[in-house]
N, CA and C atoms as a LAMMPS dump frame, in Angstrom:
ITEM: TIMESTEP
0
ITEM: NUMBER OF ATOMS
321
ITEM: BOX BOUNDS ff ff ff
-5.0000000000000000e+02 5.0000000000000000e+02
-5.0000000000000000e+02 5.0000000000000000e+02
-5.0000000000000000e+02 5.0000000000000000e+02
ITEM: ATOMS id mol type element x y z
1 1 1 N -151.177 -225.964 -52.112
2 1 2 C -150.333 -224.803 -52.166
3 1 3 C -149.825 -224.52 -50.755
4 2 1 N -148.555 -224.204 -50.655
5 2 2 C -148.007 -223.914 -49.333
6 2 3 C -148.479 -222.538 -48.868
7 3 1 N -148.586 -222.348 -47.553
8 3 2 C -149.099 -221.084 -47.022
9 3 3 C -148.325 -219.852 -47.499
10 4 1 N -147.004 -219.985 -47.63
11 4 2 C -146.206 -218.842 -48.081
12 4 3 C -146.583 -218.44 -49.502
13 5 1 N -146.735 -219.425 -50.379
14 5 2 C -147.094 -219.137 -51.772
15 5 3 C -148.483 -218.521 -51.83
16 6 1 N -149.4 -219.017 -51.014
17 6 2 C -150.753 -218.454 -50.98
18 6 3 C -150.739 -217 -50.54
19 7 1 N -149.921 -216.681 -49.566
20 7 2 C -149.807 -215.312 -49.091
21 7 3 C -149.198 -214.402 -50.141
22 8 1 N -148.19 -214.907 -50.847
23 8 2 C -147.566 -214.117 -51.911
24 8 3 C -148.56 -213.856 -53.045
25 9 1 N -149.352 -214.861 -53.381
26 9 2 C -150.343 -214.711 -54.437
27 9 3 C -151.404 -213.682 -54.04
28 10 1 N -151.857 -213.778 -52.797
29 10 2 C -152.863 -212.82 -52.311
30 10 3 C -152.292 -211.407 -52.329
31 11 1 N -151.043 -211.236 -51.928
32 11 2 C -150.41 -209.92 -51.959
33 11 3 C -150.295 -209.398 -53.389
34 12 1 N -149.948 -210.28 -54.322
35 12 2 C -149.831 -209.889 -55.728
36 12 3 C -151.182 -209.421 -56.267
37 13 1 N -152.241 -210.201 -56.006
38 13 2 C -153.58 -209.851 -56.489
39 13 3 C -154.067 -208.575 -55.823
40 14 1 N -153.783 -208.421 -54.539
41 14 2 C -154.166 -207.201 -53.832
42 14 3 C -153.492 -205.99 -54.461
43 15 1 N -152.235 -206.137 -54.843
44 15 2 C -151.515 -205.06 -55.518
45 15 3 C -152.132 -204.73 -56.866
46 16 1 N -152.554 -205.77 -57.6
47 16 2 C -153.213 -205.554 -58.889
48 16 3 C -154.479 -204.741 -58.724
49 17 1 N -155.24 -205.064 -57.694
50 17 2 C -156.551 -204.439 -57.492
51 17 3 C -156.444 -202.976 -57.064
52 18 1 N -155.256 -202.491 -56.809
53 18 2 C -155.093 -201.097 -56.373
54 18 3 C -155.091 -200.109 -57.536
55 19 1 N -154.957 -200.604 -58.756
56 19 2 C -155.026 -199.729 -59.923
57 19 3 C -156.252 -200.104 -60.745
58 20 1 N -156.779 -199.143 -61.494
59 20 2 C -157.939 -199.44 -62.34
60 20 3 C -157.603 -200.511 -63.372
61 21 1 N -156.442 -200.382 -64.008
62 21 2 C -156.053 -201.355 -65.038
63 21 3 C -155.909 -202.753 -64.445
64 22 1 N -155.3 -202.843 -63.282
65 22 2 C -155.141 -204.142 -62.627
66 22 3 C -156.467 -204.723 -62.19
67 23 1 N -157.346 -203.89 -61.687
68 23 2 C -158.664 -204.35 -61.255
69 23 3 C -159.466 -204.861 -62.446
70 24 1 N -159.371 -204.167 -63.571
71 24 2 C -160.058 -204.626 -64.779
72 24 3 C -159.53 -205.999 -65.183
73 25 1 N -158.219 -206.185 -65.179
74 25 2 C -157.624 -207.483 -65.515
75 25 3 C -158.096 -208.57 -64.561
76 26 1 N -158.194 -208.228 -63.298
77 26 2 C -158.633 -209.186 -62.291
78 26 3 C -160.072 -209.633 -62.535
79 27 1 N -160.965 -208.678 -62.783
80 27 2 C -162.366 -209.014 -63.028
81 27 3 C -162.484 -209.871 -64.293
82 28 1 N -161.75 -209.52 -65.329
83 28 2 C -161.774 -210.303 -66.577
84 28 3 C -161.271 -211.728 -66.321
85 29 1 N -160.253 -211.863 -65.486
86 29 2 C -159.675 -213.184 -65.215
87 29 3 C -160.657 -214.133 -64.534
88 30 1 N -161.619 -213.607 -63.794
89 30 2 C -162.586 -214.455 -63.107
90 30 3 C -163.875 -214.651 -63.891
91 31 1 N -163.9 -214.203 -65.131
92 31 2 C -165.07 -214.442 -65.977
93 31 3 C -164.766 -215.548 -66.967
94 32 1 N -165.81 -216.203 -67.417
95 32 2 C -165.691 -217.259 -68.406
96 32 3 C -166.961 -217.348 -69.217
97 33 1 N -166.912 -218.108 -70.292
98 33 2 C -168.082 -218.278 -71.158
99 33 3 C -168.581 -219.708 -71.082
100 34 1 N -169.881 -219.841 -71.252
101 34 2 C -170.471 -221.173 -71.408
102 34 3 C -171.424 -221.105 -72.598
103 35 1 N -171.642 -222.228 -73.215
104 35 2 C -172.514 -222.321 -74.378
105 35 3 C -173.614 -223.324 -74.074
106 36 1 N -174.832 -223.003 -74.494
107 36 2 C -175.937 -223.932 -74.256
108 36 3 C -176.87 -223.946 -75.46
109 37 1 N -177.501 -225.092 -75.646
110 37 2 C -178.478 -225.277 -76.704
111 37 3 C -179.676 -226.002 -76.129
112 38 1 N -180.825 -225.796 -76.73
113 38 2 C -182.011 -226.559 -76.359
114 38 3 C -182.356 -227.477 -77.518
115 39 1 N -183.125 -228.51 -77.253
116 39 2 C -183.488 -229.45 -78.302
117 39 3 C -184.359 -228.8 -79.376
118 40 1 N -185.137 -227.815 -79.013
119 40 2 C -186.046 -227.186 -79.964
120 40 3 C -185.41 -226.011 -80.703
121 41 1 N -184.183 -225.685 -80.386
122 41 2 C -183.555 -224.518 -80.985
123 41 3 C -182.151 -224.882 -81.445
124 42 1 N -181.861 -224.635 -82.708
125 42 2 C -180.537 -224.966 -83.232
126 42 3 C -179.51 -223.864 -82.981
127 43 1 N -179.979 -222.729 -82.511
128 43 2 C -179.082 -221.616 -82.249
129 43 3 C -178.635 -221.681 -80.791
130 44 1 N -177.348 -221.687 -80.599
131 44 2 C -176.811 -221.755 -79.24
132 44 3 C -176.853 -220.414 -78.547
133 45 1 N -176.762 -220.456 -77.253
134 45 2 C -176.734 -219.256 -76.42
135 45 3 C -175.366 -219.186 -75.753
136 46 1 N -174.801 -217.992 -75.765
137 46 2 C -173.512 -217.768 -75.107
138 46 3 C -173.788 -217.014 -73.814
139 47 1 N -173.288 -217.55 -72.724
140 47 2 C -173.448 -216.911 -71.414
141 47 3 C -172.068 -216.611 -70.84
142 48 1 N -171.935 -215.449 -70.24
143 48 2 C -170.712 -215.12 -69.513
144 48 3 C -170.99 -215.331 -68.033
145 49 1 N -170.015 -215.857 -67.343
146 49 2 C -170.169 -216.137 -65.917
147 49 3 C -168.979 -215.561 -65.161
148 50 1 N -169.238 -215.217 -63.922
149 50 2 C -168.164 -214.721 -63.063
150 50 3 C -168.201 -215.506 -61.755
151 51 1 N -167.053 -215.98 -61.326
152 51 2 C -166.958 -216.766 -60.103
153 51 3 C -166.601 -215.833 -58.945
154 52 1 N -167.626 -215.328 -58.295
155 52 2 C -167.427 -214.349 -57.232
156 52 3 C -166.819 -214.96 -55.972
157 53 1 N -167.159 -216.188 -55.685
158 53 2 C -166.589 -216.825 -54.48
159 53 3 C -165.092 -217.022 -54.621
160 54 1 N -164.655 -217.414 -55.801
161 54 2 C -163.211 -217.57 -56.013
162 54 3 C -162.517 -216.213 -55.938
163 55 1 N -163.167 -215.178 -56.471
164 55 2 C -162.595 -213.837 -56.425
165 55 3 C -162.465 -213.356 -54.985
166 56 1 N -163.452 -213.711 -54.152
167 56 2 C -163.425 -213.297 -52.742
168 56 3 C -162.247 -213.877 -51.975
169 57 1 N -161.649 -214.941 -52.466
170 57 2 C -160.47 -215.506 -51.817
171 57 3 C -159.275 -214.558 -51.904
172 58 1 N -159.347 -213.617 -52.85
173 58 2 C -158.208 -212.737 -53.087
174 58 3 C -158.475 -211.272 -52.771
175 59 1 N -159.704 -210.807 -52.989
176 59 2 C -160.035 -209.4 -52.755
177 59 3 C -161.394 -209.309 -52.086
178 60 1 N -161.635 -208.201 -51.428
179 60 2 C -162.934 -207.949 -50.806
180 60 3 C -163.869 -207.377 -51.863
181 61 1 N -164.966 -208.078 -52.124
182 61 2 C -165.94 -207.598 -53.108
183 61 3 C -166.535 -206.265 -52.667
184 62 1 N -166.711 -206.092 -51.37
185 62 2 C -167.25 -204.836 -50.852
186 62 3 C -166.327 -203.659 -51.151
187 63 1 N -165.024 -203.899 -51.139
188 63 2 C -164.072 -202.82 -51.387
189 63 3 C -163.956 -202.483 -52.865
190 64 1 N -164.016 -203.497 -53.728
191 64 2 C -163.798 -203.221 -55.152
192 64 3 C -165.081 -202.853 -55.897
193 65 1 N -166.249 -203.167 -55.345
194 65 2 C -167.509 -202.875 -56.042
195 65 3 C -167.66 -201.39 -56.385
196 66 1 N -167.441 -200.452 -55.444
197 66 2 C -167.589 -199.048 -55.819
198 66 3 C -166.572 -198.605 -56.885
199 67 1 N -165.402 -199.206 -56.867
200 67 2 C -164.379 -198.85 -57.858
201 67 3 C -164.806 -199.342 -59.243
202 68 1 N -165.301 -200.582 -59.3
203 68 2 C -165.773 -201.123 -60.577
204 68 3 C -166.943 -200.295 -61.094
205 69 1 N -167.865 -199.95 -60.234
206 69 2 C -169.017 -199.139 -60.662
207 69 3 C -168.583 -197.753 -61.145
208 70 1 N -167.555 -197.191 -60.521
209 70 2 C -167.02 -195.906 -60.984
210 70 3 C -166.435 -196.047 -62.385
211 71 1 N -165.71 -197.13 -62.626
212 71 2 C -165.127 -197.367 -63.95
213 71 3 C -166.233 -197.519 -64.991
214 72 1 N -167.283 -198.279 -64.659
215 72 2 C -168.379 -198.529 -65.599
216 72 3 C -169.089 -197.227 -65.978
217 73 1 N -169.169 -196.282 -65.064
218 73 2 C -169.87 -195.028 -65.359
219 73 3 C -168.94 -193.941 -65.903
220 74 1 N -167.665 -194.249 -66.074
221 74 2 C -166.716 -193.246 -66.561
222 74 3 C -166.661 -193.229 -68.091
223 75 1 N -166.079 -192.174 -68.63
224 75 2 C -165.883 -192.067 -70.078
225 75 3 C -164.901 -193.123 -70.577
226 76 1 N -163.984 -193.525 -69.736
227 76 2 C -162.973 -194.519 -70.118
228 76 3 C -163.612 -195.858 -70.487
229 77 1 N -164.726 -196.183 -69.86
230 77 2 C -165.409 -197.472 -70.071
231 77 3 C -165.712 -197.712 -71.546
232 78 1 N -166.187 -196.681 -72.239
233 78 2 C -166.554 -196.842 -73.656
234 78 3 C -165.364 -197.18 -74.531
235 79 1 N -164.174 -196.83 -74.109
236 79 2 C -162.969 -197.112 -74.886
237 79 3 C -162.345 -198.465 -74.601
238 80 1 N -162.89 -199.191 -73.633
239 80 2 C -162.333 -200.502 -73.284
240 80 3 C -162.76 -201.552 -74.298
241 81 1 N -161.96 -202.61 -74.465
242 81 2 C -162.361 -203.71 -75.337
243 81 3 C -163.653 -204.365 -74.837
244 82 1 N -164.359 -205.017 -75.749
245 82 2 C -165.663 -205.599 -75.416
246 82 3 C -165.594 -206.601 -74.264
247 83 1 N -164.549 -207.434 -74.228
248 83 2 C -164.465 -208.429 -73.154
249 83 3 C -164.318 -207.774 -71.784
250 84 1 N -163.616 -206.652 -71.723
251 84 2 C -163.467 -205.933 -70.461
252 84 3 C -164.776 -205.246 -70.075
253 85 1 N -165.465 -204.655 -71.036
254 85 2 C -166.763 -204.047 -70.749
255 85 3 C -167.747 -205.09 -70.228
256 86 1 N -167.773 -206.256 -70.877
257 86 2 C -168.694 -207.327 -70.476
258 86 3 C -168.401 -207.782 -69.049
259 87 1 N -167.136 -207.977 -68.725
260 87 2 C -166.758 -208.44 -67.387
261 87 3 C -167.118 -207.405 -66.322
262 88 1 N -166.838 -206.145 -66.588
263 88 2 C -167.149 -205.095 -65.619
264 88 3 C -168.653 -204.925 -65.444
265 89 1 N -169.398 -205.005 -66.549
266 89 2 C -170.854 -204.905 -66.464
267 89 3 C -171.419 -206.07 -65.675
268 90 1 N -170.916 -207.256 -65.94
269 90 2 C -171.366 -208.443 -65.219
270 90 3 C -171.109 -208.295 -63.731
271 91 1 N -169.93 -207.848 -63.371
272 91 2 C -169.595 -207.687 -61.961
273 91 3 C -170.46 -206.613 -61.306
274 92 1 N -170.598 -205.467 -61.954
275 92 2 C -171.309 -204.355 -61.32
276 92 3 C -172.817 -204.558 -61.271
277 93 1 N -173.35 -205.447 -62.111
278 93 2 C -174.797 -205.683 -62.139
279 93 3 C -175.224 -206.801 -61.197
280 94 1 N -174.283 -207.377 -60.477
281 94 2 C -174.619 -208.511 -59.607
282 94 3 C -175.538 -208.085 -58.477
283 95 1 N -176.277 -209.034 -57.965
284 95 2 C -177.194 -208.786 -56.853
285 95 3 C -176.404 -208.801 -55.543
286 96 1 N -177.02 -208.332 -54.485
287 96 2 C -176.353 -208.321 -53.182
288 96 3 C -176.052 -209.753 -52.74
289 97 1 N -177.026 -210.627 -52.831
290 97 2 C -176.8 -212.044 -52.523
291 97 3 C -176.68 -212.784 -53.846
292 98 1 N -175.491 -213.262 -54.144
293 98 2 C -175.261 -213.865 -55.445
294 98 3 C -175.034 -215.367 -55.329
295 99 1 N -175.421 -216.112 -56.349
296 99 2 C -175.037 -217.509 -56.403
297 99 3 C -173.553 -217.594 -56.74
298 100 1 N -173.015 -218.785 -56.75
299 100 2 C -171.592 -218.927 -57.052
300 100 3 C -171.263 -218.335 -58.417
301 101 1 N -172.069 -218.619 -59.401
302 101 2 C -171.852 -218.06 -60.726
303 101 3 C -173.031 -217.177 -61.085
304 102 1 N -172.769 -216.106 -61.758
305 102 2 C -173.836 -215.24 -62.239
306 102 3 C -173.758 -215.197 -63.763
307 103 1 N -174.902 -215.235 -64.403
308 103 2 C -174.941 -215.296 -65.85
309 103 3 C -175.306 -213.944 -66.446
310 104 1 N -174.651 -213.599 -67.531
311 104 2 C -174.936 -212.385 -68.266
312 104 3 C -175.069 -212.799 -69.723
313 105 1 N -176.212 -212.582 -70.328
314 105 2 C -176.458 -213.023 -71.691
315 105 3 C -175.918 -212.032 -72.708
316 106 1 N -175.337 -212.562 -73.748
317 106 2 C -174.859 -211.737 -74.858
318 106 3 C -175.835 -211.892 -76.004
319 107 1 N -176.876 -211.095 -76.01
320 107 2 C -177.875 -211.167 -77.077
321 107 3 C -177.584 -210.166 -78.168
């Protein structure tokens, strides 16, 4: 990617993160699902993951963490679709020192 395009993309994402709706979309965009099975169990497990290092290329996690936590504790959170709630919960529940991917189980 050329430097100009990278700068434009970063500016676009930074603009998104300035609104609650945009920040929610951003957090959802960096989450994904994985499926796993064990040999002794025929029932698969669904895990949601968030790539925090990739997200850090575009926004400061330190700056958006309090905003995400505010959204999670607000009345608006209960009205959000399940995928948005899952992504925000996954992000806000992360540890201070995180691995590249963090797993959140959907039991």
